[in-house]
N, C-alpha and C positions, 0 to 999 in steps of 0.2 A: 611113396609119392601119393598113392591113392588115399592113404590114411591122412596125410597132411592136407590134401585137398578137401576131404570130408570135414576135418577139424576146422578149416578155414570157412567152409560153408556154414557149419554149425555156429561159429563165432559171429559170422555176418548175420545169420538169421536171428540170433539172440540180440545182437546190437540193434538190428532193425526193429525188432519187437519192442525193445526198451525205448528206443527213440520215438516210435509211433505212439506208445502209451504216454510218454512224457510230453510230446507235442500236442496230443489230443487233450490233455488236461489244461493247456494254455488257451485253447479256443473258447470263446464266449458263446453262449447260446442266446439267440435273440428272444426266445420265449421266457428266459429266466428273469425274474424281477428282483432287482437289488433292493434291500430294505432301505427306507428313507432314513437319513441320518437324523438323530434326535439330539437335542441339547438337554442333558439331564438337569443342568442347573436351572433352565427355564421351567421345566416341568415340576421340579421340586419346589420352586419359589412362586407358586401361585397362591392367591388369596384363598384361604379356607374359612368356612363358617361353622362354628360350633353349634350344637343344638340350642344353646341359649342365645344365639345370634351374634356372639362376639366373633369378629373377623380377625384372622391372624395372617401375617405375611413375614417371611424371612428374606432380608436383603443380604446379599453376599458382596463383599468388597475386597479387592485384592491389590496387587502391586500395579494394576493397570489404570487406576483412577476412574473406575466405573462401579456403579451399583448394578447388581443383577437381581431382579429386573430393575431397569431404570424408570419404568413407568408401570403403574398398576392402578386398578380401580376398586374402590370400596363403596358400600352403601352408607348412608348416614347411620351413625351408631358408634358402638365401642370398637376400637381397633387395638390390637396388640402387634407392635412392630418390633422385630428382632433384627439386630445388625450383627452379622457374623463376619469377622475380619479374617479372610483367608490369605492375607498378605504374609510374606515372609520378612518384610522390612518396614512397611509403612504403618503408622498409627492412623486410625480414621475416627470420624465422628459423624453424627447425623443431626441436623437441625432444620426446622422450618423457619426461615427468616421472617420476622414480623413485617406486616404490611404488604406482603406479596400475594397471599391467598385471600379468599373471600372472608376468612376470619383467621385469627391468630391461633396457632398451636404452640403452646409454650413448652411442652415437654420436649426434651432433646437427649441425645446421647453424647456426652462431652468427649470421652476418650475410650477407644477400644484398641488395645494393643494387638499386635499380630497373634493370630490363632485364638483370640478371645471373642466372647459373645456378650452382648448386652441387650436389654429389652426395655421398651417403654410402652405404656398403655395410655390411651387418650380417647376422647370422644369427639366426633365431628358431626355437625348437624346441617351445615350450609353446603349445598352442592357447588362444585366448581373445581378448579385446578389449584393444588397446593404444591409449590416448588419446595424441594428439600435439597440440602447441600452437605458436603463434607467440608466443615469450616477450615480444615487444614489444606484442602486441595481444590477449592472452588475455582481458582484461577486456571487449573489444569482441566477444567470441564467436569469435575466430579460432582454431578448434579442429577436430579431426577424429578419426577412429577407423580404425585398421588392425585388421581381424579376421584371426586366424590359425586356419585350419580344416584338420584332417588329412584 
């Protein structure tokens, strides 16, 4: 009987210790700082400037009818714009509709199938806002704006 009682006390002590450690891990510490969430796509898709002054940007488009980023800013000069289609189903394009911006950009990307990439290069000299669209999905709001600032 004493042996059984000691065994019961040992089991209770072990279970209590396990429970205390387990519950202790669930509590939050008010001093602990959680890292801020980041959007890797936004960070990866910023305008970069080469040593020769050429500006580059990659826009990603998927099955959600959005360009990421949908807005970006460049300086007057040479721009390399890459469209990466991350969609699994949709084909996309990129065009600057004539007559909308301060001057026309005639270069466009006519068709980019899912998982494919295409690039255009053009020069801009007039500051202002240049709207761009996916010609297949403009009605679904698949649009963006490139700002040119001196």
